[in-house]
mmCIF file of the N, C-alpha and C atoms, coordinates in Angstrom:
data_MODEL
# 
_entry.id   MODEL 
# 
loop_
_atom_site.group_PDB 
_atom_site.id 
_atom_site.type_symbol 
_atom_site.label_atom_id 
_atom_site.label_alt_id 
_atom_site.label_comp_id 
_atom_site.label_asym_id 
_atom_site.label_entity_id 
_atom_site.label_seq_id 
_atom_site.pdbx_PDB_ins_code 
_atom_site.Cartn_x 
_atom_site.Cartn_y 
_atom_site.Cartn_z 
_atom_site.occupancy 
_atom_site.B_iso_or_equiv 
_atom_site.pdbx_formal_charge 
_atom_site.auth_seq_id 
_atom_site.auth_comp_id 
_atom_site.auth_asym_id 
_atom_site.auth_atom_id 
_atom_site.pdbx_PDB_model_num 
ATOM 1   N N  . MET A 1 1  ? -28.076 67.884 -69.153 1.00 0.00 ? 1  MET A N  1 
ATOM 2   C CA . MET A 1 1  ? -28.937 66.900 -69.738 1.00 0.00 ? 1  MET A CA 1 
ATOM 3   C C  . MET A 1 1  ? -29.047 65.671 -68.847 1.00 0.00 ? 1  MET A C  1 
ATOM 4   N N  . GLU A 1 2  ? -28.083 65.478 -67.988 1.00 0.00 ? 2  GLU A N  1 
ATOM 5   C CA . GLU A 1 2  ? -28.096 64.312 -67.123 1.00 0.00 ? 2  GLU A CA 1 
ATOM 6   C C  . GLU A 1 2  ? -29.323 64.264 -66.231 1.00 0.00 ? 2  GLU A C  1 
ATOM 7   N N  . ALA A 1 3  ? -29.790 65.409 -65.760 1.00 0.00 ? 3  ALA A N  1 
ATOM 8   C CA . ALA A 1 3  ? -30.931 65.458 -64.849 1.00 0.00 ? 3  ALA A CA 1 
ATOM 9   C C  . ALA A 1 3  ? -32.265 65.303 -65.574 1.00 0.00 ? 3  ALA A C  1 
ATOM 10  N N  . MET A 1 4  ? -32.254 65.366 -66.878 1.00 0.00 ? 4  MET A N  1 
ATOM 11  C CA . MET A 1 4  ? -33.493 65.274 -67.658 1.00 0.00 ? 4  MET A CA 1 
ATOM 12  C C  . MET A 1 4  ? -33.914 63.817 -67.845 1.00 0.00 ? 4  MET A C  1 
ATOM 13  N N  . GLN A 1 5  ? -35.214 63.611 -67.980 1.00 0.00 ? 5  GLN A N  1 
ATOM 14  C CA . GLN A 1 5  ? -35.766 62.296 -68.277 1.00 0.00 ? 5  GLN A CA 1 
ATOM 15  C C  . GLN A 1 5  ? -35.814 62.102 -69.794 1.00 0.00 ? 5  GLN A C  1 
ATOM 16  N N  . PRO A 1 6  ? -35.712 60.867 -70.286 1.00 0.00 ? 6  PRO A N  1 
ATOM 17  C CA . PRO A 1 6  ? -35.845 60.622 -71.724 1.00 0.00 ? 6  PRO A CA 1 
ATOM 18  C C  . PRO A 1 6  ? -37.172 61.181 -72.240 1.00 0.00 ? 6  PRO A C  1 
ATOM 19  N N  . GLY A 1 7  ? -37.102 61.852 -73.372 1.00 0.00 ? 7  GLY A N  1 
ATOM 20  C CA . GLY A 1 7  ? -38.281 62.458 -73.978 1.00 0.00 ? 7  GLY A CA 1 
ATOM 21  C C  . GLY A 1 7  ? -38.468 63.925 -73.628 1.00 0.00 ? 7  GLY A C  1 
ATOM 22  N N  . GLU A 1 8  ? -37.784 64.419 -72.600 1.00 0.00 ? 8  GLU A N  1 
ATOM 23  C CA . GLU A 1 8  ? -37.885 65.835 -72.251 1.00 0.00 ? 8  GLU A CA 1 
ATOM 24  C C  . GLU A 1 8  ? -37.152 66.670 -73.297 1.00 0.00 ? 8  GLU A C  1 
ATOM 25  N N  . VAL A 1 9  ? -37.567 67.929 -73.432 1.00 0.00 ? 9  VAL A N  1 
ATOM 26  C CA . VAL A 1 9  ? -37.013 68.814 -74.455 1.00 0.00 ? 9  VAL A CA 1 
ATOM 27  C C  . VAL A 1 9  ? -36.220 69.941 -73.801 1.00 0.00 ? 9  VAL A C  1 
ATOM 28  N N  . LEU A 1 10 ? -35.060 70.214 -74.364 1.00 0.00 ? 10 LEU A N  1 
ATOM 29  C CA . LEU A 1 10 ? -34.166 71.268 -73.902 1.00 0.00 ? 10 LEU A CA 1 
ATOM 30  C C  . LEU A 1 10 ? -34.025 72.309 -75.000 1.00 0.00 ? 10 LEU A C  1 
ATOM 31  N N  . GLU A 1 11 ? -34.096 73.594 -74.636 1.00 0.00 ? 11 GLU A N  1 
ATOM 32  C CA . GLU A 1 11 ? -33.810 74.674 -75.580 1.00 0.00 ? 11 GLU A CA 1 
ATOM 33  C C  . GLU A 1 11 ? -32.377 75.119 -75.325 1.00 0.00 ? 11 GLU A C  1 
ATOM 34  N N  . LEU A 1 12 ? -31.565 75.127 -76.379 1.00 0.00 ? 12 LEU A N  1 
ATOM 35  C CA . LEU A 1 12 ? -30.164 75.515 -76.271 1.00 0.00 ? 12 LEU A CA 1 
ATOM 36  C C  . LEU A 1 12 ? -29.915 76.705 -77.178 1.00 0.00 ? 12 LEU A C  1 
ATOM 37  N N  . LEU A 1 13 ? -29.345 77.768 -76.619 1.00 0.00 ? 13 LEU A N  1 
ATOM 38  C CA . LEU A 1 13 ? -28.962 78.945 -77.388 1.00 0.00 ? 13 LEU A CA 1 
ATOM 39  C C  . LEU A 1 13 ? -27.447 78.977 -77.491 1.00 0.00 ? 13 LEU A C  1 
ATOM 40  N N  . SER A 1 14 ? -26.931 79.229 -78.687 1.00 0.00 ? 14 SER A N  1 
ATOM 41  C CA . SER A 1 14 ? -25.489 79.202 -78.894 1.00 0.00 ? 14 SER A CA 1 
ATOM 42  C C  . SER A 1 14 ? -25.061 80.307 -79.851 1.00 0.00 ? 14 SER A C  1 
ATOM 43  N N  . SER A 1 15 ? -23.876 80.838 -79.605 1.00 0.00 ? 15 SER A N  1 
ATOM 44  C CA . SER A 1 15 ? -23.268 81.778 -80.551 1.00 0.00 ? 15 SER A CA 1 
ATOM 45  C C  . SER A 1 15 ? -22.012 81.166 -81.164 1.00 0.00 ? 15 SER A C  1 
ATOM 46  N N  . ASP A 1 16 ? -21.779 79.889 -80.893 1.00 0.00 ? 16 ASP A N  1 
ATOM 47  C CA . ASP A 1 16 ? -20.630 79.168 -81.439 1.00 0.00 ? 16 ASP A CA 1 
ATOM 48  C C  . ASP A 1 16 ? -20.810 79.022 -82.951 1.00 0.00 ? 16 ASP A C  1 
ATOM 49  N N  . PRO A 1 17 ? -19.877 79.524 -83.758 1.00 0.00 ? 17 PRO A N  1 
ATOM 50  C CA . PRO A 1 17 ? -20.059 79.513 -85.210 1.00 0.00 ? 17 PRO A CA 1 
ATOM 51  C C  . PRO A 1 17 ? -20.071 78.129 -85.845 1.00 0.00 ? 17 PRO A C  1 
ATOM 52  N N  . ILE A 1 18 ? -19.589 77.101 -85.154 1.00 0.00 ? 18 ILE A N  1 
ATOM 53  C CA . ILE A 1 18 ? -19.628 75.757 -85.742 1.00 0.00 ? 18 ILE A CA 1 
ATOM 54  C C  . ILE A 1 18 ? -20.698 74.868 -85.109 1.00 0.00 ? 18 ILE A C  1 
ATOM 55  N N  . SER A 1 19 ? -21.511 75.425 -84.222 1.00 0.00 ? 19 SER A N  1 
ATOM 56  C CA . SER A 1 19 ? -22.519 74.610 -83.537 1.00 0.00 ? 19 SER A CA 1 
ATOM 57  C C  . SER A 1 19 ? -23.577 74.056 -84.485 1.00 0.00 ? 19 SER A C  1 
ATOM 58  N N  . TRP A 1 20 ? -23.820 74.694 -85.620 1.00 0.00 ? 20 TRP A N  1 
ATOM 59  C CA . TRP A 1 20 ? -24.866 74.242 -86.548 1.00 0.00 ? 20 TRP A CA 1 
ATOM 60  C C  . TRP A 1 20 ? -24.575 72.864 -87.113 1.00 0.00 ? 20 TRP A C  1 
ATOM 61  N N  . TRP A 1 21 ? -23.300 72.453 -87.194 1.00 0.00 ? 21 TRP A N  1 
ATOM 62  C CA . TRP A 1 21 ? -22.998 71.096 -87.664 1.00 0.00 ? 21 TRP A CA 1 
ATOM 63  C C  . TRP A 1 21 ? -22.411 70.218 -86.562 1.00 0.00 ? 21 TRP A C  1 
ATOM 64  N N  . GLU A 1 22 ? -21.734 70.804 -85.597 1.00 0.00 ? 22 GLU A N  1 
ATOM 65  C CA . GLU A 1 22 ? -21.109 70.034 -84.528 1.00 0.00 ? 22 GLU A CA 1 
ATOM 66  C C  . GLU A 1 22 ? -22.152 69.462 -83.553 1.00 0.00 ? 22 GLU A C  1 
ATOM 67  N N  . LEU A 1 23 ? -23.118 70.259 -83.140 1.00 0.00 ? 23 LEU A N  1 
ATOM 68  C CA . LEU A 1 23 ? -24.115 69.803 -82.179 1.00 0.00 ? 23 LEU A CA 1 
ATOM 69  C C  . LEU A 1 23 ? -24.982 68.671 -82.729 1.00 0.00 ? 23 LEU A C  1 
ATOM 70  N N  . PRO A 1 24 ? -25.543 68.773 -83.934 1.00 0.00 ? 24 PRO A N  1 
ATOM 71  C CA . PRO A 1 24 ? -26.331 67.647 -84.452 1.00 0.00 ? 24 PRO A CA 1 
ATOM 72  C C  . PRO A 1 24 ? -25.538 66.339 -84.535 1.00 0.00 ? 24 PRO A C  1 
ATOM 73  N N  . ALA A 1 25 ? -24.275 66.407 -84.882 1.00 0.00 ? 25 ALA A N  1 
ATOM 74  C CA . ALA A 1 25 ? -23.443 65.201 -84.942 1.00 0.00 ? 25 ALA A CA 1 
ATOM 75  C C  . ALA A 1 25 ? -23.272 64.591 -83.550 1.00 0.00 ? 25 ALA A C  1 
ATOM 76  N N  . TRP A 1 26 ? -23.044 65.423 -82.542 1.00 0.00 ? 26 TRP A N  1 
ATOM 77  C CA . TRP A 1 26 ? -22.893 64.941 -81.169 1.00 0.00 ? 26 TRP A CA 1 
ATOM 78  C C  . TRP A 1 26 ? -24.202 64.331 -80.670 1.00 0.00 ? 26 TRP A C  1 
ATOM 79  N N  . LEU A 1 27 ? -25.328 65.004 -80.950 1.00 0.00 ? 27 LEU A N  1 
ATOM 80  C CA . LEU A 1 27 ? -26.630 64.496 -80.514 1.00 0.00 ? 27 LEU A CA 1 
ATOM 81  C C  . LEU A 1 27 ? -26.911 63.126 -81.110 1.00 0.00 ? 27 LEU A C  1 
ATOM 82  N N  . ASN A 1 28 ? -26.631 62.976 -82.392 1.00 0.00 ? 28 ASN A N  1 
ATOM 83  C CA . ASN A 1 28 ? -26.853 61.700 -83.064 1.00 0.00 ? 28 ASN A CA 1 
ATOM 84  C C  . ASN A 1 28 ? -25.997 60.597 -82.433 1.00 0.00 ? 28 ASN A C  1 
ATOM 85  N N  . LYS A 1 29 ? -24.756 60.925 -82.138 1.00 0.00 ? 29 LYS A N  1 
ATOM 86  C CA . LYS A 1 29 ? -23.843 59.954 -81.526 1.00 0.00 ? 29 LYS A CA 1 
ATOM 87  C C  . LYS A 1 29 ? -24.320 59.527 -80.142 1.00 0.00 ? 29 LYS A C  1 
ATOM 88  N N  . LYS A 1 30 ? -24.919 60.445 -79.389 1.00 0.00 ? 30 LYS A N  1 
ATOM 89  C CA . LYS A 1 30 ? -25.359 60.175 -78.021 1.00 0.00 ? 30 LYS A CA 1 
ATOM 90  C C  . LYS A 1 30 ? -26.794 59.646 -77.948 1.00 0.00 ? 30 LYS A C  1 
ATOM 91  N N  . GLY A 1 31 ? -27.493 59.568 -79.076 1.00 0.00 ? 31 GLY A N  1 
ATOM 92  C CA . GLY A 1 31 ? -28.839 59.020 -79.081 1.00 0.00 ? 31 GLY A CA 1 
ATOM 93  C C  . GLY A 1 31 ? -29.946 60.018 -78.797 1.00 0.00 ? 31 GLY A C  1 
ATOM 94  N N  . HIS A 1 32 ? -29.636 61.313 -78.925 1.00 0.00 ? 32 HIS A N  1 
ATOM 95  C CA . HIS A 1 32 ? -30.637 62.358 -78.735 1.00 0.00 ? 32 HIS A CA 1 
ATOM 96  C C  . HIS A 1 32 ? -31.174 62.775 -80.109 1.00 0.00 ? 32 HIS A C  1 
ATOM 97  N N  . ARG A 1 33 ? -32.236 63.592 -80.100 1.00 0.00 ? 33 ARG A N  1 
ATOM 98  C CA . ARG A 1 33 ? -32.846 63.989 -81.364 1.00 0.00 ? 33 ARG A CA 1 
ATOM 99  C C  . ARG A 1 33 ? -32.945 65.506 -81.442 1.00 0.00 ? 33 ARG A C  1 
ATOM 100 N N  . LEU A 1 34 ? -32.540 66.056 -82.576 1.00 0.00 ? 34 LEU A N  1 
ATOM 101 C CA . LEU A 1 34 ? -32.661 67.485 -82.831 1.00 0.00 ? 34 LEU A CA 1 
ATOM 102 C C  . LEU A 1 34 ? -34.046 67.732 -83.416 1.00 0.00 ? 34 LEU A C  1 
ATOM 103 N N  . LEU A 1 35 ? -34.874 68.482 -82.691 1.00 0.00 ? 35 LEU A N  1 
ATOM 104 C CA . LEU A 1 35 ? -36.232 68.758 -83.139 1.00 0.00 ? 35 LEU A CA 1 
ATOM 105 C C  . LEU A 1 35 ? -36.285 69.952 -84.074 1.00 0.00 ? 35 LEU A C  1 
ATOM 106 N N  . SER A 1 36 ? -35.482 70.978 -83.790 1.00 0.00 ? 36 SER A N  1 
ATOM 107 C CA . SER A 1 36 ? -35.436 72.140 -84.682 1.00 0.00 ? 36 SER A CA 1 
ATOM 108 C C  . SER A 1 36 ? -34.152 72.923 -84.472 1.00 0.00 ? 36 SER A C  1 
ATOM 109 N N  . CYS A 1 37 ? -33.786 73.657 -85.512 1.00 0.00 ? 37 CYS A N  1 
ATOM 110 C CA . CYS A 1 37 ? -32.604 74.527 -85.469 1.00 0.00 ? 37 CYS A CA 1 
ATOM 111 C C  . CYS A 1 37 ? -32.978 75.822 -86.166 1.00 0.00 ? 37 CYS A C  1 
ATOM 112 N N  . GLU A 1 38 ? -32.745 76.923 -85.494 1.00 0.00 ? 38 GLU A N  1 
ATOM 113 C CA . GLU A 1 38 ? -33.061 78.247 -86.035 1.00 0.00 ? 38 GLU A CA 1 
ATOM 114 C C  . GLU A 1 38 ? -31.808 79.101 -85.910 1.00 0.00 ? 38 GLU A C  1 
ATOM 115 N N  . LYS A 1 39 ? -31.541 79.912 -86.911 1.00 0.00 ? 39 LYS A N  1 
ATOM 116 C CA . LYS A 1 39 ? -30.395 80.817 -86.796 1.00 0.00 ? 39 LYS A CA 1 
ATOM 117 C C  . LYS A 1 39 ? -30.858 82.234 -87.056 1.00 0.00 ? 39 LYS A C  1 
ATOM 118 N N  . GLY A 1 40 ? -30.122 83.174 -86.482 1.00 0.00 ? 40 GLY A N  1 
ATOM 119 C CA . GLY A 1 40 ? -30.440 84.581 -86.646 1.00 0.00 ? 40 GLY A CA 1 
ATOM 120 C C  . GLY A 1 40 ? -29.193 85.421 -86.503 1.00 0.00 ? 40 GLY A C  1 
ATOM 121 N N  . GLY A 1 41 ? -29.339 86.697 -86.648 1.00 0.00 ? 41 GLY A N  1 
ATOM 122 C CA . GLY A 1 41 ? -28.205 87.599 -86.560 1.00 0.00 ? 41 GLY A CA 1 
ATOM 123 C C  . GLY A 1 41 ? -27.462 87.690 -87.875 1.00 0.00 ? 41 GLY A C  1 
ATOM 124 N N  . ARG A 1 42 ? -26.336 88.360 -87.842 1.00 0.00 ? 42 ARG A N  1 
ATOM 125 C CA . ARG A 1 42 ? -25.510 88.558 -89.036 1.00 0.00 ? 42 ARG A CA 1 
ATOM 126 C C  . ARG A 1 42 ? -24.039 88.385 -88.709 1.00 0.00 ? 42 ARG A C  1 
ATOM 127 N N  . LEU A 1 43 ? -23.337 87.782 -89.631 1.00 0.00 ? 43 LEU A N  1 
ATOM 128 C CA . LEU A 1 43 ? -21.891 87.605 -89.561 1.00 0.00 ? 43 LEU A CA 1 
ATOM 129 C C  . LEU A 1 43 ? -21.389 87.294 -88.163 1.00 0.00 ? 43 LEU A C  1 
ATOM 130 N N  . TRP A 1 44 ? -20.722 88.230 -87.511 1.00 0.00 ? 44 TRP A N  1 
ATOM 131 C CA . TRP A 1 44 ? -20.081 87.980 -86.216 1.00 0.00 ? 44 TRP A CA 1 
ATOM 132 C C  . TRP A 1 44 ? -21.072 87.942 -85.061 1.00 0.00 ? 44 TRP A C  1 
ATOM 133 N N  . TRP A 1 45 ? -22.315 88.321 -85.285 1.00 0.00 ? 45 TRP A N  1 
ATOM 134 C CA . TRP A 1 45 ? -23.328 88.328 -84.230 1.00 0.00 ? 45 TRP A CA 1 
ATOM 135 C C  . TRP A 1 45 ? -24.383 87.248 -84.464 1.00 0.00 ? 45 TRP A C  1 
ATOM 136 N N  . ARG A 1 46 ? -24.011 86.191 -85.163 1.00 0.00 ? 46 ARG A N  1 
ATOM 137 C CA . ARG A 1 46 ? -24.953 85.112 -85.464 1.00 0.00 ? 46 ARG A CA 1 
ATOM 138 C C  . ARG A 1 46 ? -25.232 84.292 -84.210 1.00 0.00 ? 46 ARG A C  1 
ATOM 139 N N  . TRP A 1 47 ? -26.466 83.824 -84.092 1.00 0.00 ? 47 TRP A N  1 
ATOM 140 C CA . TRP A 1 47 ? -26.853 82.962 -82.979 1.00 0.00 ? 47 TRP A CA 1 
ATOM 141 C C  . TRP A 1 47 ? -27.671 81.788 -83.513 1.00 0.00 ? 47 TRP A C  1 
ATOM 142 N N  . TYR A 1 48 ? -27.716 80.736 -82.733 1.00 0.00 ? 48 TYR A N  1 
ATOM 143 C CA . TYR A 1 48 ? -28.446 79.517 -83.091 1.00 0.00 ? 48 TYR A CA 1 
ATOM 144 C C  . TYR A 1 48 ? -29.333 79.111 -81.926 1.00 0.00 ? 48 TYR A C  1 
ATOM 145 N N  . ARG A 1 49 ? -30.515 78.625 -82.245 1.00 0.00 ? 49 ARG A N  1 
ATOM 146 C CA . ARG A 1 49 ? -31.462 78.128 -81.237 1.00 0.00 ? 49 ARG A CA 1 
ATOM 147 C C  . ARG A 1 49 ? -31.821 76.692 -81.611 1.00 0.00 ? 49 ARG A C  1 
ATOM 148 N N  . PHE A 1 50 ? -31.537 75.774 -80.699 1.00 0.00 ? 50 PHE A N  1 
ATOM 149 C CA . PHE A 1 50 ? -31.800 74.358 -80.929 1.00 0.00 ? 50 PHE A CA 1 
ATOM 150 C C  . PHE A 1 50 ? -32.837 73.860 -79.936 1.00 0.00 ? 50 PHE A C  1 
ATOM 151 N N  . LEU A 1 51 ? -33.731 72.997 -80.397 1.00 0.00 ? 51 LEU A N  1 
ATOM 152 C CA . LEU A 1 51 ? -34.622 72.259 -79.512 1.00 0.00 ? 51 LEU A CA 1 
ATOM 153 C C  . LEU A 1 51 ? -34.180 70.803 -79.582 1.00 0.00 ? 51 LEU A C  1 
ATOM 154 N N  . ILE A 1 52 ? -33.831 70.250 -78.429 1.00 0.00 ? 52 ILE A N  1 
ATOM 155 C CA . ILE A 1 52 ? -33.242 68.918 -78.347 1.00 0.00 ? 52 ILE A CA 1 
ATOM 156 C C  . ILE A 1 52 ? -34.125 68.021 -77.492 1.00 0.00 ? 52 ILE A C  1 
ATOM 157 N N  . GLU A 1 53 ? -34.426 66.833 -78.000 1.00 0.00 ? 53 GLU A N  1 
ATOM 158 C CA . GLU A 1 53 ? -35.164 65.850 -77.224 1.00 0.00 ? 53 GLU A CA 1 
ATOM 159 C C  . GLU A 1 53 ? -34.160 64.826 -76.689 1.00 0.00 ? 53 GLU A C  1 
ATOM 160 N N  . LYS A 1 54 ? -34.199 64.620 -75.376 1.00 0.00 ? 54 LYS A N  1 
ATOM 161 C CA . LYS A 1 54 ? -33.263 63.679 -74.771 1.00 0.00 ? 54 LYS A CA 1 
ATOM 162 C C  . LYS A 1 54 ? -33.654 62.253 -75.133 1.00 0.00 ? 54 LYS A C  1 
ATOM 163 N N  . GLY A 1 55 ? -32.671 61.485 -75.519 1.00 0.00 ? 55 GLY A N  1 
ATOM 164 C CA . GLY A 1 55 ? -32.858 60.056 -75.797 1.00 0.00 ? 55 GLY A CA 1 
ATOM 165 C C  . GLY A 1 55 ? -32.476 59.255 -74.574 1.00 0.00 ? 55 GLY A C  1 
ATOM 166 N N  . GLY A 1 56 ? -32.094 58.021 -74.786 1.00 0.00 ? 56 GLY A N  1 
ATOM 167 C CA . GLY A 1 56 ? -31.597 57.207 -73.694 1.00 0.00 ? 56 GLY A CA 1 
ATOM 168 C C  . GLY A 1 56 ? -32.414 55.986 -73.396 1.00 0.00 ? 56 GLY A C  1 
ATOM 169 N N  . GLN A 1 57 ? -33.458 55.692 -74.163 1.00 0.00 ? 57 GLN A N  1 
ATOM 170 C CA . GLN A 1 57 ? -34.308 54.547 -73.875 1.00 0.00 ? 57 GLN A CA 1 
ATOM 171 C C  . GLN A 1 57 ? -33.610 53.215 -74.127 1.00 0.00 ? 57 GLN A C  1 
ATOM 172 N N  . HIS A 1 58 ? -32.709 53.135 -75.069 1.00 0.00 ? 58 HIS A N  1 
ATOM 173 C CA . HIS A 1 58 ? -32.135 51.859 -75.475 1.00 0.00 ? 58 HIS A CA 1 
ATOM 174 C C  . HIS A 1 58 ? -30.699 51.680 -75.013 1.00 0.00 ? 58 HIS A C  1 
ATOM 175 N N  . GLY A 1 59 ? -30.445 52.024 -73.769 1.00 0.00 ? 59 GLY A N  1 
ATOM 176 C CA . GLY A 1 59 ? -29.126 51.790 -73.200 1.00 0.00 ? 59 GLY A CA 1 
ATOM 177 C C  . GLY A 1 59 ? -28.058 52.753 -73.688 1.00 0.00 ? 59 GLY A C  1 
ATOM 178 N N  . VAL A 1 60 ? -28.442 53.896 -74.173 1.00 0.00 ? 60 VAL A N  1 
ATOM 179 C CA . VAL A 1 60 ? -27.459 54.888 -74.610 1.00 0.00 ? 60 VAL A CA 1 
ATOM 180 C C  . VAL A 1 60 ? -26.784 55.468 -73.385 1.00 0.00 ? 60 VAL A C  1 
ATOM 181 N N  . GLN A 1 61 ? -25.479 55.450 -73.362 1.00 0.00 ? 61 GLN A N  1 
ATOM 182 C CA . GLN A 1 61 ? -24.711 55.994 -72.253 1.00 0.00 ? 61 GLN A CA 1 
ATOM 183 C C  . GLN A 1 61 ? -24.561 57.502 -72.455 1.00 0.00 ? 61 GLN A C  1 
ATOM 184 N N  . LEU A 1 62 ? -24.982 58.292 -71.490 1.00 0.00 ? 62 LEU A N  1 
ATOM 185 C CA . LEU A 1 62 ? -24.898 59.745 -71.582 1.00 0.00 ? 62 LEU A CA 1 
ATOM 186 C C  . LEU A 1 62 ? -23.730 60.242 -70.747 1.00 0.00 ? 62 LEU A C  1 
ATOM 187 N N  . ASP A 1 63 ? -23.002 61.232 -71.276 1.00 0.00 ? 63 ASP A N  1 
ATOM 188 C CA . ASP A 1 63 ? -21.868 61.817 -70.530 1.00 0.00 ? 63 ASP A CA 1 
ATOM 189 C C  . ASP A 1 63 ? -22.352 62.875 -69.578 1.00 0.00 ? 63 ASP A C  1 
# 
């Protein structure tokens, strides 16, 4: 995300079972915006697709 400009959109695919609540919390803390979240699969084969808009206009420090 460091190489991205503010306002650019990133598609993130994850199979992490806690990403549905952990990622939005991290994005909010860092000043980014979650545009959409989609999940699919079943039980142990579940996946998540996130669209993330990079923030950073108001002095947000990015890691």
